[in-house]
N, C-alpha and C positions, 0 to 999 in steps of 0.2 A: 071317172074312176078316182078313188082316193085311197090313201093308206095312212095309218095312224102310227105315230111314234110316241115316246115318253113325253111327260110334262104337258100333255094335252095338245100336242102339235099334230095337225092332220095335213096331209099333202094331196093336192089335186094335180092330175096329169093334164097338161094342155097340149094341143096339137101343133103341127108345124105352122099353121096360119097365125097362131097366137104370137109366136116368136118372129114371124115374118113381118108382123105389124110393129115390131119393137126392135128394129135393127139400127145400130149406129154406123157411121161411116168409119171404117178402119183404116189404119196406116197413114194418117195425116200428120202425125207429129213425131219428130225425132227428139233426141235429148236436149238439143239447143232450144227448141220451141218449148219443151217441158220446163227448162230452167227459166225461160222468159215467162212462162205461165206462173211459176212459183213466185218470181219477183213481182209480177203483175198483181197477184192476189194481195200482196202485202204493202206495196210501195206507197199507198195512201197513208199508211201508218207513219211514214217519214214526214209527210206533208201536214198532217193534223191529227190530233187525238192524244199523242204521246205526252204532250205538254201539260195535260190535265194532271199528270202524275206529279208535276212540280208543286201543284196546290195541295197535294196529299202528303208528299214526303220531302219537298224541297229538292234541290239539285242532288245533294248527297244521297238522299233516300231513293230517288229515282235511278241514280247511277248504280247503287247496290242492287236494287230490284232488277235492273236491266241485265246486270252481270249474272244474277241468279237465273233469270228467265232465259238468257242467252245460252247458258249451260243446259237448261232443261230442253230447249228447242233443238240444240245441236245433237244432244244425245237421243232425243226422240226421233229426229230425222234419220239418224243412223239405224234405229230400229225399224222405222217405216220403209227405209230403202230395202232392208232385208225382206220385210213382209210383202212389199209390192213386187219384188222379184220372184217370190214364191207363189203369190196369189194375185195374179194379174187380171182383175176384173174391174168394171166400172164401180162396183160397190165400195171400193176403197176401205176406209176404216170399218164400215159395217161388215164387209166381207171378211176382214181379218178377225173381228170379234165373233162373227158367226161361226167361223171355223174353230176358234179356240174356246168360246164361251157358250155356244149353242144359240138357238133362235132368240131367246129372250135377251141374251147379251148382245147379239147382233142388232136386234131391234132398238135397244136402249142406246147403243152407240150411234146407230144411224139417226135416231131422233135427236141426240145431242148435237150431232154434226149439222142437222137441218136447222136447229135453233140458231147455231152459230151463223150458218150461211144465209138464212132468210133474214136475220136481223142485221148482220154486218153491212149489207148494201144500204139498208135504211139509215144506219149511222153515217155511212159515207155520203149518202145523199144530203144529209144536213151540212156536212163540210163543203160539199160541192155548192150548195146554196149560198154558203158564206163567201166562197170564192167568186161566184157569179155576181153576188150583190156588190162586192168590192170592185168588180169590173164594169158592170152595166146597170147596177141598181135594182136588179130583179132578184126575188127570193121567194121561198115558200112553196105551197102545193103545186103551182104551175111548173116550177122548175123541177120538182121531184117527178111529176107526171111526164114531162118532156123527156127526161133522161131515162126513166123506166121504159117508155114506149120505144124510144130510138134504139136502146141497147138490147132490150129483149128482142126487138125486131131484127137486129143484126144477127143475133144468135139463131133466130128462126131461119134466116137465109141460108146458113150452112156453117158447120164447125170449122172446116178448113179455112174458109175466108175469115171467120171470126178470130181464130187463133193467130193468123198472120197479121191481121189488123191490130190485134191486142199486143203482139210482139213489137210492132212499129211504134205504137203509142207508148209502150213501156220504155223502149229505147230512148225516145225523146224526153220522157219524164226523168230518166236516169241522167241525161245530159244536164237538165235543169237543176237536179240535185247537186251535181258536180259544180255547176256555176255558182249555186248558192253557197256551197261549202267554201269555195275560194273567196267569194265576196265577204262572207261573214268572218272568215279567218283573218282577213285584213284588218278588221275592227275588233279583234278578240282582246278581251281584258279578263284575266283570271278572277278579278274581284267581282265581276258581274255574276259569276256562277253561284255565289253564295250570298246574294243580296236580299234574300227573303229573311225578315227579322225572326230571330229565334223565339219560340214560345216557351211555355213552362212544362211541357211534357217530359217524361223521364228520358234522360239522355239527350235533351235538346242542346243544339249548338249551331253555329253558323253553317256547318256542314250538314247537320241534320236538324233543321229548324223545328220540325214536328216530332223530334225524338225518334227512338227506335221503332215505335209503332208506325211511323211514317213510311218506313221501308215496306212494311206489310201492306199498308194502304196503297202504296204506289205500284204494287205488283201487277194489278190488272192493266194499268196503263203502259207498263213495260212490255206486257204481252202484245200490246197494239203494234209494237215494232216488228212482230213476227207472225201475228195472227193470220191463219189460213194457209201458210206454206204447206201444211199437212194435206192440203187438197190436191196436190199434184197427182197422187195415185188414182184420182177419179177419172183421169184421162186414159186409163190403161187400155181399154178396148178400142181407142182411137189412135193408138201409138204403134209405131214401127218397132218391133222387137222389144216389148215392154220389160221383159226380164232384165235386159241390159240397159235400156234407155232410162227407165225409171230411177234407179239408184243414182246414175250420173246427173240426171236433171234435178232431182230434189236436193242433192248435196250441193251442187253448184249454186242453186238458188239460195240455200241457207247461208253459205259462206258470203255471198254477195250482200245479203240482208244484215248479217253481223257487222260487216264493214260499214254500211250506211248508218246503222243504229249508233255505232261508236262515234262516227263523224258528226251526225246531226245533234246528238246529245251534248257534245262538247262545244261546237261552234255556235249553235243558235243561242243558248243561254249566255255563252261567253261574249257574244256581240251585243245583245240587247239587254241582258239581265233576266234572271229567272223570274223575278217578281213581275216584270212587265209583260211576259208572254204566257204566264201560267193559266190564264183563262181564255186565250185567243182562239178564235175559230180558224184562222189562217196564220199560224205562228211564224212561218218562214218569211212571208211577205212583211208581217209586222216587225220581225227582227231586222230586216234590211231597212225599213223605213225609220225605225228608231235609231239604228246604228248610223245611218247616213243623213238623218235629219229631214226626212220626207221622201216622197216618191222619186224613184230614179229609173233609168232605162233597165237596170238589172232587176230591180224589184218588180217592175211591170212584166218583164220577161218571165221571172219566176212565178208571178201570179198567173199569167196566161198559160204557161206550160205546166205549172203546178196543177192547174185544173185537169190537165191530161193525166197527171199522176193519180189523182182521185178517180178519174174516169177509168183508168187502167184497172184499178182494184174493183171498182163498181162493175165494170164489164166482165172481168174474169170471175168474180164470185157469183155472178148470175149463172155463168157456166157451171160452177161448182154445185150450186144448189140444184140446178136442173139435173145433173148427173146423179147426185145422191137420191133425189126424188125418183128419178127414172129407175135406178137399181132397186130401191125398196119397193116400188110399185110393180116392176116386172116380176119380182119374186113373191108378190102377194101381200107384203107387209103393209103397204098403203093401197088405196083403191087402184085397181089394175088399169083403169082408164088413163091414169096419169102417165103411164109409160108408153103410150102409143106414139109412134114417130110418123112424120109426114114424108112427102116425096123426096125431101132433101136430107132425110135420115136424122132429123132433129126432133127431140121429144117436146112437142109444142105445148102441151098442157103442163108438163113439168117445168117449163120456162115461165108460163103465164100465171099459173095459180100462186106459186110462192112470190112472184113479182107483185101481185095484187096485195098480198099480205104485207110485204115489205113496204109498199107505197103507203098503206094505211098507217103502219108504224112510224114511217118517216114524218108524216103530217103532224104528229105530236111534238116534233121539234125538240126532242130530248137526246141530243147526240151523246152526251156523257153517260146517260142511263143505258142507251142502246149499246154502247161499247161494253158496259158491264154485263149486260144480258148475253151478248155475243161471246164475250170472254168466258162467262160461266158455262155456257153450253160447250164451248171448245174445251175447257179444262176437264169437264166430265168425260168427254170423248178421249182426251189424252190419257186419263187414268185407265180407261177400258182398253185402249189400243196398246199401251205399254204392258198391261197385264196380259193381253193376248200374246204379245211377243214372248213373254216369259213362259206362259203356259205351253205354247207350241214348241219352244226350245226343249222343255222337259218331256212333253207328251209325244211329240213327233220329231225326235232327233234326226230321223232319216229323211225328213221332208226335203226335197230338192230346193236348195237355196243358192241361186247364182251369185248373190251377194250376201256376205255375212257381216253382221254388226261388229265393229271393233270393240273388244271387251265383253261381247255377248250380253248375258243377263245382268251383269254388273252395271253396264252402261244404261240399259233400259230400266233397271231397278232404281238407279239414281233419278232418271227422268220421271219415273212413277212417283217417287217420294215428293219431288218438287212439284209435280202436277197436283198432288193431294194438297200441298200447301197453297197452291194457287186457287184451288176450288174454294177453300175456306176464306182466303183473302177476298175473293169476289163477293162473298156473302156479307162480309163485315163492312165493306165500304158503303153499301146502300141496301137496306133491307127490302126495298121494292124488288130487287133482283130475285129474291126468294119467291115472292108472290107471282111474278111474271113467269119464271121458268117452272115453278111447281105447277102452275095452271096448265102450261103446255104439256108437261110430262104426264100429268093426271089424265088429260084428254087422250094423249097418245097411248098410254098404258091401257086405258079403258077400251079403246078401239081394238088394240091388239089382243087383249085378254078375252073380250067378248066376241070378236068376230074374226079378225084376220089370221090368228094362229090356227084356225080351223080351215083355212083356204090358202095355205102356202103352195107356191107353184113348184112342182117337183123338178122340172127341167131347167130352172133358172141357174145361171153359172155358179152363183154363190152357194146354192143348195147342192149342186153337183159336186163341188169341192168337198162338202160335208158328207155326201153319200159315198164318195170314193174313200174317204177316211174310214167310214163305218164298215165298208166292204173289206178294206185292208185289215181292220181289227178282227173281223169274222174269220179271215183266212188264217190268222195267227191263233 
C-alpha cells in the first residue's frame, strides 16, 4: 500500500517484520557516556589536523578563526540540545531537518552529514598512519585496512560494549592531552607563536603573516577542533531518557572541547614554534621533540597514547556514520537493505559499506584535502540544522521542548550566519572540494529524485514525527 504527498513524495507501508529486522539496542547510554561520545568524536582534532591552519593563517589567523568557530559550535550545540530533546530519534540532524524542511531538506541534511562522517575517518586514518609510522615504521594501506577491520568489527559486536570501550579510550587520550599541555607549557615562549614570516598580503603582520584573508583560510582547520560533536543526537534511540540526557551530554562535551582547543592552540605553537609544526602529521609529538631537543619519555607517552586519541575519534565516527546511514535507510531514503540489524542489534551493512568507501578514500593519502571535504559536508548540515531550529520555533511554538536554547533563535541565527561563512571558506581553500562534494551530492540527489522519494517508509520514526505534525495541523 502507498500514499502520495506533495512534491512528488510517495509513502509505502511496511509491516512489523520490516521494523523487527531494523531494531537497535535501547537504553545503553546515559548523559556521561554521551558526553564521552561527543569528546571521542572530536578528540583527534586536538592531536592532528588543526595545525594545517597555521600554514593558512599563521597563529593569529588560526586563533581568530578558532574563536569564531568556537562561538558557532557553542551556539549550534545549544540549538541541537533543544532539537534532540524534542525529536529523539537516531536520524539526528536528518530528523530535525525532515520535521522542519520536509523530505528534500531532510535528505540533503542527511547526505551532508554522511559526507562528513564517511570522509572524516579516512582523514583520521591518515593521521593514525603517521603516528604508527613514527612508532613502528609501518604506514599506508595495510595500516588503514587493519584499523577499519578491527574497529568496524568491534561495532558489529555490540553498541553497549563499543560505547564503553570508546569511553575508556577517550579518557586515556584526555589524560595524555593533559600531560602534553603541562610538558609543553614548561617550554612555552610567546615569541614562538608568531615566528612565521609575514608575507605581502593585505593586513600582513607577525600576528597575521598571511593577512586578513588568512583568517578566512584557517576557518576549516579551526573547525577540526570541534568537528562531529553534533553527532551525539545520533545515539538517541540507544539512550536512557534521551530528552534529558541528550542536552546534558552534548553541552558537557562541547565545553570540554572548547577548553582543550584553547590549551592546545596556545601551548603547542608556543613550545615548538608555529613555523615548525604547521605541516606536521603528528604535531604534539613533534612539539615535544623540538622543545626538548629529541625524543623523551613524555613525547613517547604522548605518541603512544595520542594514537588512542586518534583511535577514539576514528572508532566513534564509525558509529556515527552507521547510525546516520541506518536512519536514512530505514526510512527509505537510502537502499533499505542498509538498515538491517543482526542478532546483536547492530546495523551491519551500515557499518561495512561506508567503511569500504572511507578506506578507499584514505588510500589516496590526502589528509588535508579529506579534512576540507569533511568540513564542507559538515558546514552544509550546520546551515540546514540551524535553519531547522529557527523554522520550528516559529512554525511549531507549542512543540514540547524539555530543553530550550538560551537566547532562542538569536543564538541559532548567529550560528547560522557563521556556518554560511564557513561553507564559503571551505570552498576557497581548495577548489577540489567543490568537485568531490558536488559529485557526491549530484549522485545522491539523482537517486532520491528518481527513485527513493517514491518509496519512503511510512512508519519510520522520523516520518511519524512529520505525520503527527500534519495531523495536528488538520485538527486546527
